C-alpha positions in Angstrom: 20.1 8.2 16.5 18.1 6.3 13.9 19.9 3.8 11.7 20.6 4.9 8.1 19.6 1.5 6.8 16.5 1.2 4.6 13.4 -0.2 6.3 11.1 -2.7 4.7 7.5 -1.6 4.0 4.7 -3.6 2.6 2.0 -1.8 0.6 -1.1 -3.7 -0.5 -3.0 -3.0 -3.7 -6.4 -4.3 -2.7 -8.4 -4.7 -5.9 -12.2 -4.6 -6.1 -14.2 -4.3 -9.3 -11.1 -3.0 -11.2 -10.2 -0.3 -8.7 -7.6 0.0 -5.9 -8.0 1.1 -2.4 -6.0 4.2 -1.3 -5.9 6.1 2.0 -5.0 9.8 2.5 -2.1 9.7 4.9 -1.7 12.0 7.9 0.8 12.5 10.7 3.6 10.5 9.0 6.0 10.9 6.1 4.0 11.5 2.9 1.4 13.4 4.9 -1.5 14.5 2.6 -0.7 11.9 -0.1 -2.8 8.9 -1.2 -1.2 5.5 -0.5 -1.9 1.8 -0.4 -2.7 0.4 3.0 0.3 -1.3 4.5 3.1 -0.9 7.0 6.3 -2.4 8.3 7.3 -6.0 7.8 7.7 -7.5 11.3 10.6 -9.8 12.3 10.1 -13.3 10.9 6.8 -12.4 9.2 6.0 -13.6 5.7 4.9 -10.9 3.2 1.4 -12.4 2.7 0.8 -12.5 6.5 1.9 -8.9 6.8 -0.5 -7.9 4.0 -3.4 -9.6 5.6 -2.6 -8.2 9.1 -2.1 -4.6 7.9 -5.3 -4.6 5.8 -7.3 -5.9 8.7 -5.7 -3.4 11.2 -6.1 -0.4 8.9 -9.4 -1.0 7.1 -11.2 -3.9 8.7 -11.4 -5.6 5.3 -10.8 -9.3 4.6 -8.7 -10.0 1.5 -7.9 -13.1 -0.6 -5.5 -14.3 -3.3 -2.6 -12.4 -1.7 0.4 -12.5 -4.0 3.6 -10.7 -4.8 3.3 -7.7 -7.2 6.6 -5.9 -7.4 9.1 -3.9 -5.3 10.0 -0.2 -5.2 13.0 1.7 -3.9 11.5 4.7 -2.1 13.9 7.5 -1.0 12.2 10.3 0.9 14.9 13.1 0.7 13.0 15.6 2.8 12.3 13.2 5.7 15.6 11.4 5.4 13.9 8.1 5.1 14.5 5.1 2.8 12.2 2.2 2.3 12.3 -0.8 0.2 8.5 -1.4 -0.4 7.2 -4.8 -1.3 4.0 -4.2 -3.2 1.6 -7.1 -2.6 -1.6 -7.6 -4.7 -4.8 -8.9 -3.1 -8.4 -9.2 -4.1 -11.2 -7.8 -1.9 -13.0 -10.7 -0.1 -15.6 -9.1 2.2 -16.3 -6.4 4.7 -16.9 -2.6 4.7 -13.9 -0.2 4.6 -13.5 1.3 8.1 -11.2 4.0 9.3 -9.5 1.9 11.9 -6.5 4.2 12.5 -7.9 7.8 12.2 -4.7 9.2 13.6 -2.8 7.9 10.6 -5.3 8.1 7.8 -7.9 10.7 6.9 -10.1 8.5 4.7 -10.2 5.5 2.3 -11.5 5.6 -1.3 -11.5 3.2 -4.3 -9.8 4.6 -7.4 -9.4 3.7 -11.0 -5.6 3.2 -11.6 -5.8 5.5 -14.6 -7.6 8.2 -12.7 -5.7 8.6 -9.4 -5.8 11.8 -7.2 -3.1 14.4 -7.8 -1.1 13.9 -4.7 0.1 10.3 -4.5 2.6 8.6 -2.2 6.1 8.0 -3.5 5.6 4.2 -3.8 2.7 4.9 -6.2 4.8 7.6 -8.0 7.5 5.0 -8.6 5.0 2.4 -9.8 3.6 4.9 -12.3 7.1 6.0 -13.4 7.9 2.3 -14.2 4.5 1.8 -16.0 3.5 -0.8 -13.4 -0.3 -1.3 -13.2 -1.5 -3.5 -10.3 -4.8 -4.1 -12.0 -3.4 -5.6 -15.2 -0.6 -7.3 -13.2 -3.1 -8.8 -10.8 -4.6 -11.5 -13.1 -4.1 -14.8 -11.4 -2.3 -17.2 -13.7 -3.8 -20.6 -14.3 
């Protein structure tokens, strides 16, 4: 039986030309919704390394300026899952977006934060509910 403790997820808001990268999920909780690339935080892994690893594994992209954004408390009642999701911010560095895990993601697209698709993953719903905008929050402080 699976533990009832929350799991730790890392979602990465990759920012390029004022837009964020989202993938349409499949074969997992949130099937059919658009979400940031990301995954589970591994044992003894720092958040930045997790973000870099997950982006490379899922999209083939290289990112830079990886930094903490915020955190969400995501409770999926239907699936009986609970995640604490660390939202990391990163700037696109180089590479073309590739569908590296076609069994988990239908496609990747860049979106304006104020014009997201209708069906969004719970983490993004929670960010919207709290008026969090990764684009305006992403400015690197001098």
